[in-house]
MIGU-960694 format. One record per residue: residue number from 1; residue in three letters; x, y, z of N, C-alpha, C, O in turn. Coordinates in Angstrom, 3 decimals, always signed. Each point is the difference from the previous one (the first is absolute). Layout:
REM residues N
[site NUM,'ALA',[X,Y,Z],[X,Y,Z],[X,Y,Z],[X,Y,Z]]
...
END
This chain:
REM residues 136
[site 1,'MET',[+22.119,-65.056,+2.039],[+0.855,+0.697,-1.023],[-0.542,-0.257,-1.444],[+0.022,+0.888,-0.852]]
[site 2,'ASN',[-0.523,-2.179,+0.608],[-0.451,-0.306,-1.323],[-1.281,+0.807,-0.224],[-0.228,+0.419,-1.135]]
[site 3,'TYR',[-0.604,-0.179,+2.113],[-1.258,+0.720,-0.096],[+0.254,+1.522,-0.314],[-0.773,+0.676,-0.680]]
[site 4,'LEU',[+1.909,-0.220,+1.233],[+0.369,+1.356,-0.295],[+0.444,+0.296,-1.380],[-0.267,+1.077,-0.532]]
[site 5,'LYS',[+0.961,-2.039,-0.077],[+0.498,+0.162,-1.375],[-1.291,-0.090,-0.921],[-0.130,+0.784,-0.940]]
[site 6,'ILE',[-0.765,-1.695,+1.207],[-1.206,-0.212,-0.771],[-0.847,+1.225,+0.078],[-0.537,+0.471,-1.002]]
[site 7,'GLY',[+0.416,+0.053,+2.214],[-0.869,+1.196,+0.262],[+0.631,+1.237,-0.785],[-0.721,+0.781,-0.622]]
[site 8,'CYS',[+2.066,-0.650,+0.686],[+0.710,+1.070,-0.813],[-0.347,-0.151,-1.507],[-0.401,+0.952,-0.669]]
[site 9,'ILE',[+0.558,-2.068,+0.228],[-0.231,-0.235,-1.459],[-1.465,+0.280,-0.412],[-0.255,+0.624,-1.030]]
[site 10,'VAL',[-0.688,-1.094,+1.846],[-1.462,+0.288,-0.285],[-0.241,+1.539,-0.031],[-0.663,+0.535,-0.888]]
[site 11,'ALA',[+1.263,+0.163,+1.952],[-0.275,+1.365,+0.147],[+0.666,+0.721,-1.098],[-0.583,+0.971,-0.482]]
[site 12,'LEU',[+1.804,-1.349,+0.002],[+0.714,+0.504,-1.167],[-0.809,-0.163,-1.162],[-0.165,+0.983,-0.723]]
[site 13,'ALA',[-0.420,-2.184,+0.402],[-0.817,-0.273,-1.191],[-1.321,+0.885,+0.009],[-0.428,+0.450,-1.062]]
[site 14,'ILE',[-0.160,-0.225,+2.169],[-1.147,+0.841,+0.064],[+0.245,+1.428,-0.193],[-0.785,+0.706,-0.633]]
[site 15,'PHE',[+1.889,-0.255,+1.182],[+0.563,+1.292,-0.233],[+0.310,+0.322,-1.454],[-0.408,+1.025,-0.546]]
[site 16,'LEU',[+1.127,-1.921,-0.033],[+0.347,+0.192,-1.502],[-1.238,-0.171,-0.830],[-0.043,+0.709,-1.005]]
[site 17,'SER',[-0.922,-1.472,+1.215],[-1.103,-0.081,-0.737],[-0.870,+1.378,-0.011],[-0.650,+0.345,-0.986]]
[site 18,'GLY',[+0.704,+0.284,+2.007],[-0.617,+1.276,+0.031],[+0.610,+1.146,-0.828],[-0.611,+1.033,-0.272]]
[site 19,'CYS',[+1.921,-1.321,-0.118],[+0.745,+0.906,-0.762],[-0.071,-0.310,-1.532],[+0.673,+0.660,-0.793]]
[site 20,'ALA',[-1.424,-1.585,+0.422],[-0.198,-0.392,-1.358],[-0.531,+1.180,-0.845],[-0.903,+0.736,+0.400]]
[site 21,'ALA',[+1.563,-0.596,-1.676],[-0.354,+1.142,-0.803],[-1.424,-0.004,-0.372],[-0.542,-1.044,-0.363]]
[site 22,'GLN',[-0.136,+2.246,+0.442],[-1.407,+0.094,-0.417],[-0.040,+0.323,-1.457],[+0.875,+0.666,-0.553]]
[site 23,'ARG',[-1.928,-1.166,-0.054],[-0.214,+0.282,-1.417],[-0.313,+1.390,-0.246],[-0.852,+0.564,+0.687]]
[site 24,'MET',[+1.488,+0.047,-1.631],[-0.197,+1.524,-0.178],[-0.999,+0.093,-1.220],[-0.880,+0.861,-0.023]]
[site 25,'TYR',[+1.060,-1.818,-1.029],[-0.817,+0.255,-1.185],[-0.608,-1.331,-0.386],[+0.537,-1.065,+0.303]]
[site 26,'TYR',[-1.649,+1.148,-0.967],[-0.628,-1.164,-0.633],[+0.224,+0.054,-1.474],[-0.491,+0.943,-0.620]]
[site 27,'TRP',[+1.191,-1.870,-0.014],[+0.352,+0.018,-1.439],[-0.916,-0.969,-0.770],[-0.092,+0.103,-1.224]]
[site 28,'GLY',[-0.549,-0.986,+1.868],[-0.924,-0.885,-0.661],[+0.729,-0.748,-1.135],[+1.089,-0.542,+0.190]]
[site 29,'ASP',[-1.724,+0.530,-1.369],[+0.552,-0.753,-1.160],[+0.768,+0.948,-1.022],[+0.140,-0.292,-1.188]]
[site 30,'TYR',[+0.314,+1.387,+1.739],[+0.635,+1.127,-0.834],[+0.947,-0.504,-0.918],[-0.142,+0.205,-1.206]]
[site 31,'SER',[+1.179,-0.902,+1.700],[+1.148,-0.451,-0.743],[-0.449,-0.861,-1.192],[+0.387,+0.242,-1.143]]
[site 32,'ASN',[-1.218,-1.259,+1.446],[-0.380,-0.951,-1.058],[-0.858,+0.677,-1.072],[+0.255,-0.181,-1.191]]
[site 33,'THR',[-1.259,+0.951,+1.588],[-0.785,+0.564,-1.054],[+0.775,+1.057,-0.805],[-0.284,+0.162,-1.187]]
[site 34,'LEU',[+1.259,+0.571,+1.780],[+0.761,+0.972,-0.742],[+0.891,-0.870,-1.013],[+0.096,+0.352,-1.175]]
[site 35,'TYR',[+0.511,-1.426,+1.630],[+0.824,-0.823,-0.884],[-0.953,-0.530,-1.199],[+0.409,+0.026,-1.161]]
[site 36,'GLN',[-1.558,-0.454,+1.459],[-0.831,-0.514,-1.024],[-0.446,+1.042,-1.001],[-0.138,-0.298,-1.186]]
[site 37,'SER',[-0.095,+1.552,+1.661],[-0.470,+1.065,-0.840],[+1.228,+0.532,-0.888],[-0.212,+0.598,-1.055]]
[site 38,'LYS',[+1.411,-0.829,+1.501],[+1.112,+0.420,-0.825],[+0.514,-1.130,-0.899],[+0.443,+0.243,-1.123]]
[site 39,'LYS',[-0.505,-1.425,+1.606],[+0.524,-1.193,-0.778],[-0.974,-0.382,-1.067],[+0.421,-0.298,-1.118]]
[site 40,'HIS',[-1.775,+0.287,+1.410],[-1.046,-0.321,-0.850],[-1.078,+1.011,-0.094],[-1.128,-0.220,+0.442]]
[site 41,'PRO',[+1.479,+1.351,-1.029],[-0.934,+1.117,-0.041],[-1.342,-0.431,-0.739],[+0.016,-0.445,-1.148]]
[site 42,'SER',[-1.065,+0.596,+1.820],[-1.263,-0.131,-0.573],[-1.057,+0.737,+0.877],[+0.330,+0.437,+1.102]]
[site 43,'ASP',[-1.567,-0.299,-1.569],[-1.041,+0.626,+0.702],[-0.205,-0.683,+1.330],[-0.190,+0.624,+1.044]]
[site 44,'GLN',[+0.240,-1.954,-1.139],[-0.208,-0.862,+1.247],[+1.031,+0.183,+1.020],[-0.320,+0.134,+1.181]]
[site 45,'SER',[+1.625,-0.120,-1.591],[+1.058,+0.204,+0.955],[+0.057,+1.368,+0.580],[+0.379,+0.183,+1.157]]
[site 46,'ASN',[-0.764,+0.808,-1.970],[-0.016,+1.324,+0.515],[-1.130,+0.178,+0.991],[+0.181,+0.663,+1.021]]
[site 47,'LEU',[-1.328,-1.232,-1.290],[-1.141,+0.036,+0.867],[+0.383,-0.724,+1.325],[-0.358,+0.483,+1.074]]
[site 48,'GLY',[+1.071,-1.617,-1.135],[+0.495,-0.707,+1.236],[+0.837,+0.923,+0.788],[-0.203,+0.100,+1.210]]
[site 49,'HIS',[+1.127,+0.581,-1.793],[+0.840,+0.939,+0.795],[-0.780,+1.109,+0.532],[+0.216,+0.368,+1.155]]
[site 50,'GLN',[-1.192,+0.263,-1.945],[-0.886,+1.025,+0.633],[-0.711,-0.539,+1.169],[-0.083,+0.696,+1.012]]
[site 51,'GLN',[-0.432,-1.863,-1.055],[-0.791,-0.572,+1.133],[+0.943,-0.233,+1.180],[-0.406,+0.161,+1.151]]
[site 52,'ALA',[+1.612,-0.523,-1.411],[+0.982,-0.233,+1.083],[+0.315,+1.279,+0.684],[+0.140,+0.038,+1.222]]
[site 53,'LEU',[-0.024,+1.012,-1.978],[+0.261,+1.408,+0.704],[-1.218,+0.454,+0.765],[+0.114,+0.605,+1.067]]
[site 54,'GLU',[-1.299,-0.899,-1.619],[-1.174,+0.384,+0.809],[-0.161,-0.916,+1.179],[-0.581,+0.427,+0.998]]
[site 55,'ASN',[+1.029,-1.602,-1.033],[-0.185,-0.929,+1.049],[+1.063,+0.367,+1.133],[-0.289,-0.175,+1.184]]
[site 56,'ILE',[+1.488,+0.673,-1.562],[+1.032,+0.465,+0.953],[-0.630,+1.184,+0.779],[+0.128,+0.044,+1.224]]
[site 57,'ILE',[-0.733,+0.813,-1.826],[-0.584,+1.234,+0.584],[-1.071,-0.435,+1.078],[-0.032,+0.467,+1.138]]
[site 58,'GLU',[-0.838,-1.415,-1.629],[-1.080,-0.549,+0.866],[+0.460,-0.778,+1.131],[-0.483,+0.238,+1.107]]
[site 59,'GLU',[+1.362,-1.142,-1.252],[+0.560,-0.857,+1.034],[+0.813,+0.753,+1.060],[+0.027,-0.302,+1.193]]
[site 60,'SER',[+0.695,+1.410,-1.819],[+0.793,+0.768,+0.937],[-0.864,+0.745,+0.946],[+0.349,+0.140,+1.172]]
[site 61,'GLY',[-1.449,+0.338,-1.622],[-0.959,+0.776,+0.822],[-0.610,-0.980,+1.056],[-0.120,+0.348,+1.174]]
[site 62,'LYS',[-0.246,-1.530,-1.600],[-0.612,-0.978,+0.953],[+0.929,-0.417,+1.083],[-0.435,-0.197,+1.135]]
[site 63,'ASN',[+1.776,+0.042,-1.447],[+1.056,-0.369,+1.001],[+0.715,+1.176,+0.663],[+1.010,-0.190,+0.678]]
[site 64,'ASN',[-1.547,+1.444,-0.879],[+0.603,+1.138,+0.610],[+1.491,+0.144,-0.335],[+0.825,+0.393,+0.825]]
[site 65,'LEU',[-0.523,-0.747,-2.132],[+1.501,+0.226,-0.465],[-0.084,+1.189,-1.019],[-1.027,+0.357,-0.577]]
[site 66,'ARG',[+2.212,+0.169,+0.456],[+0.178,+1.151,-0.883],[-0.066,-0.589,-1.449],[+0.466,-1.107,-0.270]]
[site 67,'ILE',[-1.072,+1.919,-0.639],[+0.105,-0.431,-1.444],[+1.455,+0.034,-0.410],[+0.686,+0.975,+0.308]]
[site 68,'PRO',[-0.214,-1.921,-0.942],[+1.464,+0.130,-0.467],[+0.220,+1.117,-0.904],[-0.876,+0.330,-0.799]]
[site 69,'PRO',[+2.009,+0.280,+0.878],[+0.406,+1.169,-0.937],[-0.068,-0.487,-1.471],[+0.431,-1.077,-0.412]]
[site 70,'GLY',[-1.014,+2.000,-0.278],[-0.137,-0.187,-1.479],[-1.291,-0.673,-0.510],[-0.338,+0.112,-1.178]]
[site 71,'VAL',[-0.400,-0.834,+2.111],[-1.119,-0.651,-0.402],[-1.132,+0.923,-0.570],[-0.597,-0.274,-1.041]]
[site 72,'TYR',[+0.362,+1.313,+1.749],[-1.046,+0.964,-0.528],[+0.507,+0.602,-1.350],[-0.755,+0.157,-0.960]]
[site 73,'ALA',[+2.097,+0.174,+0.945],[+0.464,+0.599,-1.299],[-0.235,-1.003,-1.119],[-0.530,+0.366,-1.049]]
[site 74,'GLU',[+0.916,-1.632,+1.253],[-0.004,-0.916,-1.016],[-1.470,-0.268,-0.444],[-0.248,-0.128,-1.199]]
[site 75,'LEU',[-0.701,+0.043,+2.111],[-1.420,-0.155,-0.248],[-0.536,+1.162,-0.793],[-0.799,-0.143,-0.926]]
[site 76,'GLY',[+1.284,+1.317,+1.337],[-0.404,+1.235,-0.753],[+0.488,-0.047,-1.453],[-0.741,+0.346,-0.919]]
[site 77,'TYR',[+1.974,-0.770,+0.723],[+0.448,-0.212,-1.348],[-0.820,-1.044,-0.826],[-0.238,+0.181,-1.194]]
[site 78,'VAL',[-0.170,-1.248,+1.865],[-0.825,-0.971,-0.629],[-1.312,+0.631,-0.466],[-0.454,-0.209,-1.126]]
[site 79,'TYR',[-0.163,+1.022,+2.075],[-1.267,+0.662,-0.429],[+0.223,+0.937,-1.077],[-0.795,+0.060,-0.939]]
[site 80,'PHE',[+1.894,+0.729,+1.012],[+0.286,+0.825,-1.144],[+0.068,-0.575,-1.376],[-0.459,+0.543,-1.005]]
[site 81,'ARG',[+1.113,-1.765,+1.056],[+0.103,-0.701,-1.264],[-1.408,-0.542,-0.441],[-0.183,-0.289,-1.182]]
[site 82,'GLN',[-0.720,+0.161,+2.028],[-1.401,-0.440,-0.277],[-0.874,+1.260,-0.331],[-1.209,-0.103,-0.209]]
[site 83,'ASN',[+1.861,+1.259,+0.173],[-0.787,+1.308,-0.237],[-0.948,+0.255,+1.171],[-1.012,+0.659,-0.238]]
[site 84,'LYS',[+1.229,-1.110,+1.480],[-0.783,+0.376,+1.150],[+0.785,+1.067,+0.723],[+0.592,-0.205,+1.060]]
[site 85,'LYS',[-0.623,+1.275,-1.653],[+0.881,+1.162,+0.564],[-0.314,+0.512,+1.431],[+0.904,+0.322,+0.772]]
[site 86,'ASP',[-2.188,-0.261,-0.454],[-0.347,+0.348,+1.349],[+0.566,-0.942,+1.003],[+0.596,+0.396,+1.001]]
[site 87,'LEU',[-0.796,-1.663,-1.288],[+0.605,-0.956,+0.961],[+1.522,+0.070,+0.086],[+0.591,-0.163,+1.068]]
[site 88,'ALA',[+0.045,+0.418,-2.262],[+1.421,+0.194,+0.067],[+0.466,+1.057,+0.851],[+0.913,-0.188,+0.805]]
[site 89,'ILE',[-1.526,+1.349,-0.950],[+0.344,+1.184,+0.851],[-0.239,-0.263,+1.434],[+0.767,+0.413,+0.869]]
[site 90,'GLN',[-1.899,-1.144,-0.605],[-0.352,-0.253,+1.434],[+1.103,-0.885,+0.586],[+0.396,+0.179,+1.152]]
[site 91,'ASN',[+0.052,-1.046,-1.875],[+1.082,-0.896,+0.501],[+1.329,+0.575,+0.161],[+0.750,-0.367,+0.905]]
[site 92,'PHE',[-0.427,+1.294,-1.792],[+1.217,+0.801,+0.029],[-0.013,+0.910,+1.308],[+1.015,+0.184,+0.671]]
[site 93,'LYS',[-2.227,+0.352,-0.379],[-0.083,+0.761,+1.185],[+0.053,-0.818,+1.321],[+0.433,+0.498,+1.039]]
[site 94,'MET',[-0.868,-1.709,-1.118],[+0.083,-0.887,+1.174],[+1.502,-0.350,+0.297],[+0.429,-0.062,+1.152]]
[site 95,'GLU',[+0.309,-0.155,-2.219],[+1.384,-0.286,+0.115],[+0.784,+1.123,+0.554],[+0.899,-0.213,+0.814]]
[site 96,'LYS',[-1.224,+1.477,-1.248],[+0.629,+1.127,+0.481],[-0.334,+0.273,+1.462],[+0.867,+0.468,+0.737]]
[site 97,'GLN',[-2.110,-0.746,-0.285],[-0.431,+0.107,+1.340],[+0.767,-0.936,+0.882],[+0.479,+0.398,+1.063]]
[site 98,'LEU',[-0.343,-1.706,-1.503],[+0.680,-0.990,+0.882],[+1.499,+0.198,+0.024],[+0.629,-0.146,+1.048]]
[site 99,'TYR',[-0.032,+0.487,-2.218],[+1.418,+0.154,-0.140],[+0.382,+1.331,-0.549],[+0.215,+0.143,-1.204]]
[site 100,'PRO',[-0.120,+0.912,+2.128],[+0.267,+1.351,-0.573],[+1.170,+0.187,-0.854],[+0.078,+0.936,-0.796]]
[site 101,'GLU',[+0.910,-1.894,+0.965],[+1.181,+0.161,-0.757],[-0.297,-0.265,-1.458],[+0.822,+0.354,-0.845]]
[site 102,'SER',[-1.963,-0.964,+0.491],[-0.344,-0.221,-1.393],[-0.788,+1.176,-0.611],[-0.533,-0.133,-1.102]]
[site 103,'THR',[+0.450,+1.287,+1.804],[-0.859,+1.109,-0.437],[+0.439,+0.445,-1.435],[-0.847,+0.148,-0.880]]
[site 104,'LEU',[+2.177,+0.063,+0.652],[+0.393,+0.604,-1.267],[-0.409,-0.892,-1.207],[-0.495,+0.462,-1.027]]
[site 105,'LEU',[+0.735,-1.733,+1.233],[-0.393,-1.026,-1.070],[-1.431,-0.108,-0.214],[-0.441,-0.072,-1.147]]
[site 106,'MET',[-0.389,+0.054,+2.258],[-1.401,-0.164,-0.027],[-0.644,+1.323,-0.618],[-0.996,-0.100,-0.716]]
[site 107,'ASP',[+1.537,+1.269,+0.980],[-0.504,+1.225,-0.564],[+0.226,-0.030,-1.504],[-0.859,+0.431,-0.770]]
[site 108,'ARG',[+2.040,-0.952,+0.341],[+0.246,-0.081,-1.451],[-0.872,-0.921,-0.706],[-0.439,+0.276,-1.117]]
[site 109,'LEU',[+0.139,-1.477,+1.788],[-0.930,-0.977,-0.561],[-1.412,+0.630,-0.082],[-0.703,-0.164,-0.997]]
[site 110,'GLU',[+0.329,+0.845,+2.001],[-1.396,+0.609,-0.091],[-0.011,+1.070,-1.119],[-1.001,+0.094,-0.710]]
[site 111,'ASN',[+1.977,+0.649,+0.535],[+0.024,+0.918,-1.148],[+0.023,-0.643,-1.337],[-0.594,+0.486,-0.962]]
[site 112,'ALA',[+1.293,-1.597,+0.908],[-0.034,-0.736,-1.306],[-1.423,-0.527,-0.296],[-0.427,-0.066,-1.153]]
[site 113,'VAL',[-0.281,-0.301,+2.221],[-1.379,-0.598,-0.214],[-0.802,+1.233,-0.491],[-0.611,-0.066,-1.067]]
[site 114,'LYS',[+0.599,+1.122,+1.778],[-0.687,+1.205,-0.455],[+0.266,+0.534,-1.368],[-0.892,+0.441,-0.724]]
[site 115,'LEU',[+2.213,-0.501,+0.385],[+0.268,+0.417,-1.377],[-0.455,-1.009,-1.050],[-0.263,+0.333,-1.156]]
[site 116,'ALA',[+0.186,-1.529,+1.595],[-0.523,-1.006,-0.986],[-1.456,+0.250,-0.486],[-0.419,-0.453,-1.065]]
[site 117,'ASP',[-0.278,+1.161,+1.868],[-1.319,+0.387,-0.337],[-0.179,+1.085,-1.026],[-0.970,+0.067,-0.755]]
[site 118,'LYS',[+1.988,+0.786,+0.783],[-0.020,+1.162,-0.890],[+0.401,-0.324,-1.431],[+0.926,-0.785,-0.204]]
[site 119,'PRO',[-1.590,+1.363,-0.793],[+0.399,-0.276,-1.351],[+1.414,+0.729,-0.363],[+0.377,+1.061,+0.497]]
[site 120,'LYS',[+0.276,-1.774,-1.384],[+1.342,+0.560,-0.382],[-0.341,+1.141,-0.769],[-1.106,+0.038,-0.538]]
[site 121,'PRO',[+2.015,+1.020,+0.400],[-0.190,+1.196,-0.851],[-0.240,-0.352,-1.448],[-0.804,+0.682,-0.637]]
[site 122,'SER',[+1.418,-1.665,+0.079],[-0.160,-0.365,-1.353],[-1.357,-0.580,-0.233],[-0.524,+0.142,-1.104]]
[site 123,'GLU',[-0.092,-0.796,+2.082],[-1.342,-0.640,-0.110],[-1.141,+1.122,+0.139],[-1.066,-0.136,-0.602]]
[site 124,'SER',[+1.295,+1.117,+1.320],[-0.949,+1.065,+0.249],[-0.351,+0.946,-1.102],[-1.049,+0.640,-0.078]]
[site 125,'ASN',[+2.164,-0.625,-0.864],[-0.079,+1.042,-1.104],[-0.361,-0.672,-1.310],[+0.665,+0.202,-1.016]]
[site 126,'THR',[-1.697,-0.983,+1.042],[-0.459,-0.760,-1.206],[-0.707,+0.928,-0.976],[-0.127,-0.367,-1.168]]
[site 127,'SER',[-0.327,+1.509,+1.558],[-0.667,+0.882,-0.877],[+0.921,+0.961,-0.712],[-0.432,+0.978,-0.611]]
[site 128,'GLU',[+1.684,-1.273,+0.702],[+1.049,+0.830,-0.808],[-0.319,-0.033,-1.402],[-0.504,-1.000,-0.511]]
[site 129,'VAL',[+0.790,+2.101,-0.172],[-0.143,-0.065,-1.439],[+1.163,-0.607,-0.673],[+1.154,+0.381,+0.196]]
[site 130,'GLN',[-1.509,-1.396,-1.044],[+1.009,-0.738,-0.649],[+0.532,+0.705,-1.196],[-0.795,+0.637,-0.692]]
[site 131,'PRO',[+2.119,-0.683,+0.359],[+0.575,+0.697,-1.068],[-0.620,-0.456,-1.326],[-0.250,-1.187,-0.206]]
[site 132,'SER',[+0.024,+2.086,-0.625],[-0.579,-0.324,-1.311],[+0.991,-0.461,-0.990],[+1.168,+0.374,+0.099]]
[site 133,'LYS',[-1.556,-1.173,-1.063],[+1.045,-0.459,-1.080],[+0.021,+1.165,-0.998],[-0.989,+0.676,-0.282]]
[site 134,'PRO',[+2.208,-0.513,-0.216],[+0.260,+1.121,-0.962],[-0.686,-0.430,-1.323],[-0.054,-1.182,-0.342]]
[site 135,'ASP',[-0.460,+2.187,-0.376],[-0.653,-0.274,-1.304],[+1.077,-0.152,-1.079],[+1.051,+0.633,+0.101]]
[site 136,'LYS',[-1.274,-1.417,-1.082],[+0.944,-0.250,-1.124],[-0.455,+0.718,-1.189],[+0.642,-0.072,-1.048]]
END
């Protein structure tokens, strides 16, 4: 009878360990680097956060995990701020591909990047004739 109880407990433990939650995303050092980049903004802390985002993408691929939502979008925004517009658009497209529900926002961000390349109307008309001063 004692062996039966022990056997049931062992079988139950084995059964329940097989039901352990699987890791869905790899977040790496995201929270810490984001906190540091907001709390102590500097080129170094921003670069650390950028590297953390790139690491998340790399490690997720190695471990066959999904890239967490928003990582490509945030990395795209980082590239946009660095004036790396092609990389920004590429990351916005990857976010849209992985998470179709983000399509509207990613399309708007892509358009904003493309519009940032175009000169403003007031800048393009520099050859306009300036009004002359009246003679006295």
